[in-house]
Structure formats: structure tokens, C-alpha cells
C-alpha positions in Angstrom: -15.2 26.5 7.2 -18.2 24.8 6.6 -16.7 21.2 6.8 -16.2 19.2 10.4 -12.5 19.1 11.7 -11.6 15.6 12.7 -11.1 16.9 16.4 -13.9 15.6 18.5 -13.3 17.9 21.0 -12.9 15.4 24.2 -8.9 14.8 23.6 -9.7 12.2 20.7 -10.0 12.5 16.7 -11.6 10.1 14.2 -10.2 9.1 11.0 -9.7 10.5 8.3 -8.3 13.4 9.6 -8.4 15.1 6.2 -11.5 13.8 4.3 -10.9 14.7 1.0 -8.4 13.9 -2.2 -5.1 14.8 -0.5 -3.3 12.3 -2.3 -0.1 10.5 -1.2 0.5 12.8 1.7 3.8 13.4 3.4 4.6 15.6 6.4 7.0 17.1 8.1 7.7 18.5 11.9 9.8 21.8 12.2 9.9 23.3 15.4 6.3 23.4 17.1 4.7 22.9 13.6 3.9 20.5 11.2 3.6 20.5 7.2 2.2 18.5 4.9 2.1 18.2 1.2 0.0 15.8 -1.3 0.2 14.9 -5.0 -1.5 17.7 -7.0 -1.0 15.7 -10.8 -2.1 18.4 -13.7 -3.7 21.0 -11.4 -2.3 24.6 -11.0 -0.9 26.0 -8.6 0.0 22.7 -7.2 2.2 21.2 -4.4 -0.5 22.1 -1.5 0.9 23.1 1.7 -0.9 22.4 4.9 -0.2 23.5 8.5 -0.8 22.4 11.7 0.0 22.3 15.5 -1.5 18.9 16.5 -1.7 16.9 13.3 -5.6 16.6 13.6 -6.6 20.2 12.6 -5.1 21.5 9.4 -5.5 24.5 7.3 -4.3 25.2 3.8 -1.7 27.7 3.8 -0.5 28.0 0.0 1.3 26.1 -2.8 5.0 25.7 -3.7 4.5 25.4 -7.4 2.7 28.0 -9.6 3.3 26.8 -13.1 4.2 23.1 -13.8 6.8 22.5 -16.6 7.3 22.0 -19.2 4.9 24.9 -19.2 3.7 24.4 -22.9 3.0 20.6 -22.2 0.6 21.6 -19.2 -1.4 24.4 -21.4 -4.0 21.6 -21.4 -5.4 19.3 -18.9 -3.3 16.3 -18.1 -5.5 15.0 -15.1 -3.3 12.0 -14.2 0.1 13.3 -15.1 2.4 15.8 -13.3 3.1 15.8 -9.5 3.3 12.3 -8.6 3.7 11.7 -4.5 6.1 14.3 -3.3 8.3 14.2 -0.4 8.6 17.0 1.9 11.9 17.6 3.9 13.7 20.3 6.0 17.6 20.7 5.4 20.1 23.3 5.7 17.4 25.7 7.0 15.2 25.6 3.9 12.1 23.2 3.1 12.2 21.0 -0.1 10.0 19.2 -2.1 10.9 16.3 -4.7 8.6 14.6 -6.7 8.7 12.5 -10.2 6.7 13.5 -13.0 6.3 10.1 -14.9 6.7 11.6 -18.5 9.6 14.0 -17.7 11.9 13.2 -14.6 12.5 13.9 -11.2 12.2 17.9 -10.1 12.5 20.0 -6.8 11.7 23.1 -5.4 12.8 24.6 -2.2 12.4 27.6 -0.2 13.5 29.3 3.2 10.3 29.2 4.7 7.0 27.2 4.0 5.2 30.1 2.3 7.8 30.6 0.4 9.4 32.4 -2.1 9.7 28.5 -3.6 12.0 28.4 -6.6 10.9 27.3 -10.0 11.0 23.6 -10.5 14.8 22.1 -10.8 14.8 19.1 -13.2 17.3 16.8 -10.6 16.9 13.8 -13.3 15.6 13.3 -16.5 13.5 10.3 -17.5 10.7 8.5 -18.2 9.0 6.4 -15.4 10.7 8.0 -12.5 8.0 8.5 -10.0 7.8 9.0 -5.9 11.1 10.6 -5.5 12.7 11.1 -1.9 15.7 12.4 -0.8 18.0 11.6 2.0 20.4 13.9 3.7 22.6 11.6 6.1 23.5 14.1 8.9 25.9 11.9 10.4 28.1 11.3 7.3 26.8 14.4 5.1 26.2 12.2 2.3 23.0 12.6 0.6 20.9 10.2 -1.6 17.8 9.7 -3.3 15.2 7.1 -3.7 12.2 6.4 -6.2 9.9 4.0 -7.9 8.9 3.0 -11.3 5.8 3.3 -13.5 5.8 0.6 -15.9 3.2 2.3 -18.0 6.3 4.8 -19.1 9.6 2.6 -18.3 8.4 -1.0 -18.7 9.5 -1.7 -15.1 7.7 -1.6 -11.8 7.9 -3.1 -8.2 11.3 -2.3 -7.6 13.0 1.1 -5.6 16.5 2.5 -7.2 18.8 4.0 -4.8 21.2 7.0 -5.8 24.0 8.9 -4.5 22.9 12.6 -4.7 24.7 16.1 -4.7 24.2 17.8 -1.3 22.7 20.8 -2.9 20.0 18.3 -4.5 20.4 19.9 -7.9 21.5 16.5 -9.5 22.6 12.8 -9.2 25.6 11.1 -8.8 25.4 7.8 -10.4 23.3 5.4 -12.6 21.5 4.1 -9.7 21.2 0.7 -8.1 18.1 -1.2 -7.6 18.1 -1.3 -3.8 14.8 -3.2 -3.1 13.5 -5.6 -5.8 10.0 -6.9 -4.8 9.8 -9.6 -7.7 12.2 -11.4 -5.0 9.5 -10.9 -2.1 7.1 -13.6 -1.9 3.7 -12.0 -2.6 4.6 -8.4 -2.9 3.7 -6.5 -6.1 3.5 -2.8 -6.9 5.9 -1.3 -4.4 6.3 2.2 -5.0 6.0 5.5 -3.0 9.2 5.1 -0.9 10.2 7.5 2.2 13.8 7.4 3.3 14.7 8.1 7.0 17.6 7.6 9.1 16.6 6.0 12.8 18.8 4.1 15.6 21.9 3.3 13.3 19.2 2.1 10.5 18.5 3.4 7.0 14.7 2.9 7.0 12.2 3.1 3.8 8.9 3.1 4.4 7.1 2.0 0.9 3.8 0.6 0.0 2.3 -2.1 -2.1 -0.3 -4.2 -3.3 -2.0 -1.3 -5.1 -3.9 1.8 -3.8 -7.3 0.0 -3.2 -6.2 -3.2 -1.8 -2.7 -2.9 -0.6 -0.3 -2.7 2.7 2.5 -0.1 4.0 5.7 -2.1 4.5 8.9 -0.9 6.2 12.5 -2.0 4.9 15.7 -1.5 7.0 19.4 -1.8 6.1 22.8 -0.8 7.8 23.6 0.9 4.6 21.6 2.5 2.2 21.9 0.3 -0.8 21.2 -2.5 1.2 20.7 -5.3 1.3 17.2 -4.7 3.3 14.9 -6.6 5.5 11.3 -6.2 4.9 8.2 -6.2 7.4 4.7 -5.4 6.6 3.7 -2.6 9.4 -0.2 -1.9 8.3 -2.8 -3.6 6.5 -6.6 -3.3 6.4 -7.6 -6.3 8.9 -10.8 -6.6 10.0 -11.4 -2.8 9.7 -13.2 -0.8 6.7 -10.0 0.9 5.9 -9.2 -0.6 2.4 -5.4 -0.4 1.0 -3.9 1.9 4.1 -0.5 2.9 3.2 1.8 5.3 1.4 2.5 8.2 3.7 5.0 9.8 5.9 6.6 9.3 9.3 6.8 12.2 11.9 8.3 12.8 15.2 6.9 15.2 17.8 9.2 17.4 20.0 7.8 15.3 23.0 9.1 12.2 21.3 5.8 11.0 19.8 6.0 8.8 16.6 2.9 9.3 14.0 2.5 8.2 10.9 -0.1 9.8 7.8 -1.4 7.7 5.3 -4.2 7.8 2.6 -7.4 5.3 1.6 -8.4 5.1 -1.8 -12.2 6.0 -1.4 -13.4 6.2 -5.3 -15.0 9.1 -6.5 -13.6 10.8 -3.2 -10.3 10.3 -3.9 -7.3 9.4 -1.3 -8.4 10.6 2.1 -5.3 10.8 4.8 -5.9 8.9 8.0 -3.6 9.4 11.0 -2.0 6.5 12.8 -0.3 6.0 16.2 3.4 4.8 15.9 5.6 3.1 18.3 9.0 1.2 17.9 8.4 -2.5 19.2 10.8 -4.5 21.3 12.3 -6.0 18.3 12.9 -2.1 17.0 10.5 -2.6 14.1 7.8 0.3 13.8 4.3 -1.0 14.8 1.4 1.3 13.2 -2.2 1.7 14.5 -3.6 -0.6 16.6 -1.4 -3.6 16.2 -0.8 -3.2 12.7 -4.4 -2.1 11.6 -6.0 1.5 11.3 -7.6 3.3 14.2 -10.8 4.8 13.7 -10.7 6.8 16.9 -7.8 7.6 18.9 -6.4 9.9 21.6 -4.8 13.0 20.1 -1.0 13.3 20.0 0.2 15.1 23.2 0.3 18.6 22.3 -1.1 21.9 23.1 -5.0 22.1 22.3 -5.8 23.9 19.2 -9.1 25.1 17.9 -10.7 23.0 15.5 -9.9 23.6 11.8 -10.2 22.0 8.3 -9.1 23.4 4.8 -11.3 26.1 3.9 -14.1 25.4 0.8 -16.5 28.4 1.1 -15.7 31.6 -0.9 -17.0 34.7 -1.1 -14.0 35.9 -3.6 -13.3 39.3 -2.1 -12.1 41.5 -4.7 -12.7 38.9 -7.3 -9.8 37.0 -6.0 -10.4 33.2 -5.0 -9.3 31.3 -2.3 -6.3 28.8 -1.8 -8.6 25.9 -2.1 -8.7 26.5 -5.8 -6.7 25.1 -8.7 -7.0 25.5 -12.6 -7.0 22.1 -14.2 -3.9 23.5 -16.6 -1.3 26.3 -16.3 -3.1 29.4 -15.9 -3.2 31.9 -18.7 -3.6 35.9 -18.3 -7.8 36.7 -18.6 -9.5 33.9 -17.1 -10.3 35.5 -14.1 -10.3 39.3 -13.3 -10.0 41.3 -10.1 -12.3 44.2 -9.4 -13.6 46.4 -6.7 -16.5 44.4 -5.6 -17.0 40.9 -4.6 -17.7 38.1 -6.5 -15.8 35.9 -8.9 -15.7 37.3 -12.8 -14.6 34.4 -15.1 -14.1 35.3 -18.8 -16.1 33.3 -21.4 -13.3 31.7 -22.9 -13.5 30.8 -26.4 -13.0 27.2 -27.2 -13.5 24.3 -29.6 -13.8 22.0 -26.7 -17.2 23.6 -25.4 -18.8 20.4 -25.5 -16.4 18.5 -23.0 -15.4 20.2 -19.8 -12.8 17.2 -19.4 -10.6 19.1 -22.3 -11.0 22.7 -20.8 -8.0 24.3 -19.0 -9.8 27.3 -17.0 -12.0 25.3 -15.3 -11.5 26.4 -11.6 -11.7 23.4 -9.1 -11.7 22.2 -5.5 -11.8 18.8 -3.8 -15.6 16.9 -3.5 -15.8 16.5 0.2 -15.6 13.1 1.3 -19.0 13.0 3.6 -22.3 14.2 2.5 -22.7 18.0 1.7 -24.4 20.3 -0.2 -22.5 22.7 -2.5 -24.3 26.1 -3.6 -23.3 29.2 -5.4 -25.3 32.1 -7.1 -24.5 32.6 -11.1 -24.9 35.7 -13.2 -24.3 35.3 -17.1 -23.3 38.6 -18.4 -22.1 37.4 -22.0 -24.3 38.7 -24.8 -22.6 35.8 -27.0 -24.6 33.2 -28.4 -23.7 29.9 -26.9 -21.9 31.6 -24.2 -22.5 29.5 -20.8 -21.3 29.0 -17.1 -22.2 26.6 -14.2 -21.1 24.4 -11.6 -19.8 21.1 -12.3 -18.8 17.9 -10.8 -16.0 16.7 -12.9 -14.3 13.6 -13.2 -13.6 10.8 -16.1 -17.7 11.7 -16.4 -19.0 14.9 -15.5 -22.3 16.6 -15.0 -23.1 20.4 -14.7 -25.9 23.0 -14.0 -25.9 26.5 -15.1 -26.8 29.3 -17.8 -26.3 29.5 -21.6 -27.2 32.7 -23.7 -29.4 31.2 -26.8 -29.1 32.8 -30.3 -32.4 34.9 -29.8 -30.9 36.7 -26.9 -32.8 35.1 -23.9 -30.9 32.9 -21.1 -32.0 29.3 -20.4 -31.0 27.1 -17.4 -29.4 24.1 -18.8 -28.1 20.8 -17.0 -25.7 18.4 -19.0 -23.7 15.5 -18.8 -21.2 13.0 -20.1 -20.6 9.4 -19.5 -16.9 7.7 -18.9 -15.8 7.8 -22.8 -18.5 9.6 -24.1 -17.0 12.4 -26.7 -19.7 14.8 -25.9 -22.3 16.2 -23.4 -25.8 15.8 -23.6 -28.9 17.3 -21.7 -29.7 15.7 -18.3 -32.7 17.9 -17.9 -35.0 20.1 -20.6 -33.8 23.8 -20.8 -35.7 26.0 -18.6 -36.2 30.1 -19.0 -33.7 32.2 -16.8 -35.6 35.3 -17.1 -33.2 38.0 -15.1 -30.0 35.8 -16.5 -29.7 34.6 -12.6 -29.8 31.5 -11.0 -28.9 29.9 -7.7 -27.6 26.3 -8.1 -27.2 23.2 -5.9 -25.3 19.9 -6.1 -26.3 17.6 -3.3 -23.4 15.0 -2.8 -24.6 11.8 -0.9 -23.4 8.4 0.0 -21.3 7.2 -2.6 -20.7 10.5 -4.0 -24.3 10.5 -5.6 -25.1 13.6 -6.9 -28.6 15.5 -7.1 -29.0 18.8 -8.7 -31.4 21.7 -8.5 -31.8 25.5 -9.2 -33.4 28.5 -8.8 -34.3 31.2 -11.2 -36.7 32.9 -9.6 -39.7 30.8 -9.1 -38.4 28.4 -5.9 -36.0 25.6 -5.5 -36.6 23.1 -8.4 -34.8 19.6 -8.6 -33.2 18.9 -12.3 -32.3 15.6 -14.0 -31.4 12.2 -12.7 -28.9 11.3 -9.8 -25.4 11.5 -11.3 -22.6 9.2 -9.9 -19.7 11.0 -9.7 -16.6 9.3 -10.8 -12.8 9.8 -10.4 -10.1 10.0 -12.8 -7.7 7.3 -12.8 -5.7 8.8 -9.9 -7.4 11.7 -9.3 -10.9 11.9 -7.4 -14.1 14.1 -8.5 -13.5 17.8 -8.4 -15.9 20.6 -8.0 -15.6 23.3 -10.7 -16.7 26.6 -11.7 -16.3 27.6 -15.3 -17.3 29.8 -18.3 -16.9 29.6 -21.9 -18.1 30.5 -25.1 -18.0 29.1 -28.8 -15.1 30.1 -31.5 -15.1 33.6 -32.8 -13.8 37.0 -32.8 -12.9 39.3 -30.1 -14.1 38.9 -26.5 -16.9 37.0 -25.4 -18.2 38.5 -22.3 -17.9 37.0 -18.9 -20.0 35.2 -15.8 -20.0 36.1 -12.2 -20.3 33.9 -9.4 -21.0 34.9 -5.6 -21.3 33.2 -2.1 -20.1 29.6 -2.7 -20.8 27.3 0.1 -20.4 23.8 1.1 -22.5 22.8 3.8 -21.7 19.3 5.7 -24.3 16.8 6.2 -22.2 14.8 8.1 -23.7 13.7 11.5 
């Protein structure tokens, strides 16, 4: 671990507790353990699984989704599609995750243990624009329900939640559905989405955000019956804090009876970082989040046994050629992209492609999240390919991208190259003049400062040198900027060789 924990070591924690793009979090308590999942959109493996014993110190323990389906559809990058706003539940001695794919419908996977084995995705309900699905098993009656939101870009409607009766085994819906909350009828409310359904104190509760990811708020709704009518209240909003749009997450109760709420904050190129809010039930039996409805920056930790500081891993030595859980491909993985071997180091094949000029189109980029605080990224690279035009490097990838790395020239030499592409640009351009890399090796750095402004540098044998201008990382529409490793080659016949990456490190500059 190179990035700091949110645990301040004095019985308090600071927000965000997960300072990177763990978008649309939902969490769960089973026994002494807490689990969290998040949107993974078009990256594979998807549905990350995080574990904690105190809601503050988290580790990444795996993924629930090894292949996006339909598999053929996700053979190429679809950065903002795929898994939207999953819901994590525990029922009938199994873990369940439901999500909406805006282009295909509502899916679920389930497993007897958090680490699996997880089932293949099951299509619960086919349809366009069905998003943010959440199941609810009513233990009192044995009934099962599901609530979801709508993506206007696919369905033509939004700002409403639809409820269904569901088969108790979670395999399908039992009716056509009914609009149970229409926020067009609530003055001032818009873009209602992301529902999470619960039973508490004789009420059906739906926690759902509204107002948009950058400027919105968290709402709570309650009704004596699942299908309504519901009354509503705003339970978390920005107030005079710097936490814009605090909303969309999940409620969890500890064994000691404390209530907590995890939600995201949209932070531009850093994506959606995760905050933890204390929660209590007011005298009027409505939930009160944060400090009287506004986010807390620092707060006492949950009353749970002390845990060692931890945060999701970032560093990797790639033992045996294997990469850690923090890495995801930008589309469904194909055989031959990465090779296991006896030594340490990541060996990526130089995949032949017609899209060598645009990293955004490549499925074979291995990515992890850009840290939400200033940090320095470092990796060592050796280009083993003899193929003219073959290249490999370290990238910051979003709607715009920039990368630094090595390229084999037609005369057999290897050059250090640094390239970028602006948002909307069809091809990359040089960000600096190419330089000789006489041994075909380089150490590469990206320093990410305030506002995700990135400075690139390299060492090809003569000491560390800066390269190019400052590059401001950008997100995709819903996904924060990513760090990426890649190897590619122009179209042609036969294998094109490989590139080796060693000693990947992220060092925090946070103070």
C-alpha cells in the first residue's frame, strides 16, 4: 500500500474514506464484516468487492463479474456503459448483486461467499434504459420486490422510480411494474435515480439521490406499502461544506446498532470518491445523515474493534507475470494479452490494431484508478518487440489522454515518445520531441498534482528529465480518469513481440 488510509489513528477518520473513483457505492454488513461494491461500467473484471471491519479501512478482495455480457458487445471499449449503480445484498445465505445495464436490462449475480464462486450474469429483465436496480426481500411476508430508475438517453423518461414484484429466487419479475415515485410531481426535484430499498420500523424505505451528480442531494422516502404512496425528505445536502452533490449510496447498521451511510462525491477527473456519514433516526423517525444533514469532514470512527490502517492496493511487482486485483481491462479480456512466466514483471503482448493512434479505442489497456490526492506514478519499461511501429507506455486515460513510453523505429532503434490527444480529437499528437532510448528501456513517471494536472518525466540512461507540457486529466462522462499500461503494434501478420513492465509504484504526495 502506497496511498494513505482515511484512518487518522486517533479514533477519528477523514472523508473521503475511499479517495478514488469507487462510483455509486453500496455496502452491506454480514456478521463482523462489511462489504462494498461499486459501478465498474465497461471495465473487466467488473463489480469490485471491498472488505472492511470498521467501515474506514478497506481492502479490495476481488470482483464478482469476470465477463461482461453480451460478451460480443463488450469486446471493444464502452467506457460509460455496462455496470451502472449495483446493489449488494445478503439473502438466503447468499450474496447478491443486481445492476442495470442501460442498453440491455437488469442483471444479477450471486455467490455463497463474497470471494465466490459467483454465477454468470443472469438477465432478470430485458429492456432499454432500466438502471440502478435494487432488490428487496421482505422477511416478514416472504414477498420479493425490485425497484429501478430510468435513463432518459435510452428510455425517453427519467425522474421516476418503478417498482415490481420479483420472483423470490431473483430470476425474474412478476408484473409490468408501477411508478411508485414520480419526482416530476415533487416541486424542485429532478433526476431522481439510484434507489436503495429497505424495511425498517414497519416502513418501506427508499433512499434515492436527485439533482444530478455534481449538484444534487440525498433523499429518503417512506411508505407503509412497497407500492406507495411515499412521502419524502431531503436528508443530506452540501450546505456550507465543500462536498458538492453528496448523494447515492447505501445505509448499513453495525452489530452494535450504529447506523452509517456511504455515498459519493463527484470530483471531476478523480471520478466519484466515497464518503462515510454518521446516521441516526430522529425523534420523528426520519433518518438524519452527517451533521444535521450536511457532510462531515472528520468524525469519530464507528464503535468497532480497532483495525490496522489499510487502503485498496495500488503498487504491483507483477509476480510471475500476474497483475493484482486493482487492474482492469478496458473491455472483455482476450487470450494472449498478458503472459504468465517464471520471473517478476508484467509482460504485455504488442497487440496489432488499426487503432494504434487512439488509446481510447483499445480494449487491451490495463487500467487502475487515478488517486484522488496528489501522487507520483512510476514504472519501468522494456520494449522487446522488433516490429517497426510497436510501442508501449504509461498513460492517463480519459476523454482526453496522454502517454509516455517507447517506440520501435523503422531503422531498428528505440525512441522515447510522449503523445496526447484532446477531447474529440481523432488522432494523437506529439507532446514532446522523440528522444533516443539506446537500451530499449525507460523509467517513466507521471506526477499528478492539484486538479489532476499531470507532469510527465523519464529516464533513458542520462537521469530523470521532464517531458512536454502539463496535461490536465479528464474523465469520461461518468468515469474518472484512469492510469493505464499498454502495448500495441500496427496491423500486419504474425506476432509482434511484447513489452515488459516492472516495479509499478504510486507514492502519495498527500500531507
